N, C-alpha and C positions, 0 to 999 in steps of 0.2 A: 428479532429482525423485523420481524413482520408489522410490531407497533413502531419499528421506526423506519418501513416505513409506506407510512404513511403518508409522511412529512416528508421524506427526505428518501433523496435516490441512491438505494443503500448497493456499493459495489465491493462484494466480497472476494480477494481475491486468494487462492489459493498458494501462498506461498512456492518457492521453487524448491522440487527436492523434498516438497512437502504434501502429503496425499498424493494426487495424478500429476505435480509437475515436473518436472525435469530439464535439463540443458545439455547441452553438448558441453559448456564452457568447466573446467574445475572451479570455477570461484562461488566459495560460498558462503560470501561472509556477507555485513545485515547491509554495508556499499551496494555490493550486487544487488543484496533481493528490491532493496529499495528504487533504485533505478529503476527492474522490473518493472516493479509494484505504477511507477511516477508514470515509464515507456509504454505503461500500457492504457493507464489511465488517458493520457494527449492520447491514442488511440483511439478509445471514442471519443474525443473532444471533450475533453473531464479538463478542464486549468484552474479552480481551484471549488480548492474539499478541506474536510475537517477529516478527521481519524482517529475514530477511536479502534487503541486495538491496548490486547493482556498480551504475558505471557511472551515470547521471541519477539510477537504483533510487532509487544510494544519498546519492544529494541531497535527494527525497522520504521514503524512509525518517528520515534526522534533521529531518526538521521533522518525521513524521509524531512520534517521538518528542518533539518539545521542544512540539509542539502537542497533542497527544491524550497525555499523560504517567498518564493512565490509562487508558488500554487494550494501550501500546505495555510489554512487561515487559522482552525483548532487543532490541539492537538488533547484526547483525553484519554 
């Protein structure tokens, strides 16, 4: 992350129900995760971005690219 942060603004979300994140909603779908990440980025006034994701985050990244194609420029 440190190397990427030299050239990019890096955001590392703690996906809901992973780490310290939680929600009172019972929805645990990839679509819910994608919405939460994109809503969070909008609150930070980030409207265009590239997604680098691995493992479960990769599924979330694919859904973000599918549903929020106006925001996601690249998916790695």
